[in-house]
C-alpha positions, 0 to 999 in steps of 0.5 A: 696332466698337461704342463706349460713347457718353457723353452725361450731362447736365452738370446733376445736378439743377435745382429751383426755379431752383437748378442743381447740376452734376455737375462741382461735386458731384464737385469738392466730393467731391474736397475732402472726400476730401482733407480726410478723408485729412489728418485721418486723418494728423493724428489718427495723428501727434497733430497739431492736427486743428482747424487743418485747418479753416483749411488747408481754407479756404486750400487751397480758395481757393488751388486754385480761384484758381490753377487758374482763373488758370492755365487762363485764362492758359496755355490760352485767354487770347484767349477769356477776355480777350474774355469776362472775365465767363466767368473766373468761370464755373468751373462750366463747367469749366476748372481747370488742375491746374498752377495749382491745385498752385501755389495749394495750395503758397502756401496751405500756406505761409501755413498753415505760418507759423501752425501752425509745422510744417516746410513740407516735412513738410506738403507730404509729407502734403498730397501724399497728399491731393492725389492722391485729390483729383486722381482726383475732379477728373478724374472731374468732367472726364469728366462734363463731357465735357472734356479730350478724348483724340484720336480712336482705334479702341481697343475702350475708346474712348468717343464723347463725344456732346456734342462729336462722334461720334468715338470717342476716348481717354478721357484723363480716365479715364487720368488719374483711374486714374493718380491713384488708383494714385498715391494708393494707392502714396503711402499705402502708402509713408507707412504702411509705410516710413520715407520720411515721415522724409525731409522732401520725399521723398514730395512729390518722389515725388508730383511725379515720378509725377503729372507723368510720368503727365501728360506721357505722357497728354498724348500722346493728348489734344487740345491745349487751348491754341490757340497751341500746336497746331503745337508738338511738345509741348502746353502741358500737357507744357511746364508739367509739365517744371518740376514733374517736375524739382523732384520729382526733386530733392526725391526725391533730396536727402534721401538725398544729404545727409550725416548 
């Protein structure tokens, strides 16, 4: 069976000592797309669009720092503690979505204290932007030939030649497609239903959809954390469970409150 061979150069362009990586470009596109979604929401709801510049800065810092620290601490601590300077090499990949999510939530809390909008109200809207952000980040992982799937004989399996010659599940694409579909669904829910009036419900739905998808897709991923190789669940699955439980509570709670 002939499989697609993926061997794109991680460097998009190199000119006069300046090196631009596909990972960095797609990560920038992820940030820009999320910002545009939030801008459209703010315009629609008559909110202060100029304040989004601050939110963008806070979230970028929170996402990058949180995602990098989570990757270092939960996925490969022995390597990074032995090579501490590598912690800063984010252009090589290695950002954990769970940590990025926590970083974004902390950034939003800091922003919320300045703009005086309800925290859950903002979380609902940021969730929509985060879904499209996640799509482009997983495409960046695909470009970098990282977050690999297990070997597979499926006709859509891909050979990541920079890693080995085994056809594998394109787990990055599975997640990217899942996040894109989640974005479309959340946008439709926001536009066509009254769920946005139930503060926390859209964010809860986001958590349930993202982390149930993540839990399922982890089953066809190579386990990233060396210490968890013999465990029944991967580190990604274990980290997904708390987010999934919180999502269920946030999704149901507005409908259980007495009016």
